[in-house]
N, C-alpha and C positions, 0 to 999 in steps of 0.2 A: 849427091844433091837430091835426086829424086826420092830416095828412101826417107828423107826428112819430111816430105810433103804428105806421106801416107798417115793412116791412123797409128797411134801409139800402141804397141803390143804390150799387154800386161800378162804376166804369169798368173795362173789360177790362184795360187797361194797368195800372191800380192793382191789380187782382187778381193779375196776373202778378208784379208787384213784391212784393206781400204774400207770395206763395208762395215767391219767391226769398229774401226776408228770413227767413221761417220756416225754410226749408231750410238757410240759412246758419247761423242760430242753432243749429239742431239738430245740424249737423255739428260746429260748434265745441264744443258741450256734450259731444257724444260723444267727441271727441278729448281734451278736458280730463279727462273721467271715465276714459278708457282710460289716459292718462298718469298720473293719480293712482293707479289700481290697480297699474300696472306699477312705479311708484316705491315704493309702499307695500309691495309684496310682493317687492321686489328681493332681499332676503336670506331670504325665506321667513318663516313665522310665528315669533314668539318661542316659546321652548320651553314656557313656562307655558301660553300659549294653545293651543299645539299639543297638549300633553298633555290639556288640558281638552276640546278639540274632537275629538281623534282617537278612533276606536273602540278597544276593548281590544286587538285583535290587529293593529293597523295597524303597518306598518314605517316606519322613518325614511326621509326623502328623498322624492323624487317631486316632481311639479309642483304648486304650489298651484292651487286651482280658478280663481283670477283669471287666471292664465297660460293655463290650458287653455281657459277661455271666450273669452279674447281671441284666442287662436290659431284657435279654431273660428269665431269671428265673422269674422276676417280671411279665413279659407279660404272660407267661404260667400260672402262678398262677391266674392272673386276668381272663384269658380266662376260666379257670376251675371253679372259684368261682362265677364270676359275673352272669352267667345264673341261678345258683341255688338261689342266693340271690334275683334276680329280680323275679323269679317265686314264691318264697316264699312270697315276698312283695305283689305282685299283687294278689296272692291267699288269703292272709290274709285280704287284703283290700276288696276283693269281699265278703268274708265270713262275715266280719264286717258289711258291708252294708246290706247284706241279713238278718243277725241277728237283726240289728236295725230296719229294716222294719217289720220283724215278731213281734218284741216286741211292736212297735208302734201300729200295728194292734190289738194285744192282749189287750193293754191298752184301745184303742178306743172301742173294743168290751165289755170290762168290764165297761166302763163308760156308754155306751148306753144300 
């Protein structure tokens, strides 16, 4: 009875799986919400809602806030991810070249 009152023990492999599942669900939900916003505001706001929501001196046209927020979110994600991906790519490329050079030298030393 006392063992059921304590915290639940989770194996490390199960915890990693739980994190992956939660991340996958979060990414799917984000993509669905972004798609819904983009399709909902494809033609802009209807005129009755636009008149009710717009300030008195606002001009017609322009981007809806959903488009703007979506573009800003995409831009911020790219700014955060792109340097990491590029550094990893160039680092892997340099290491591969160095390893191939070392291996060719070992093969040549073995032949001679």
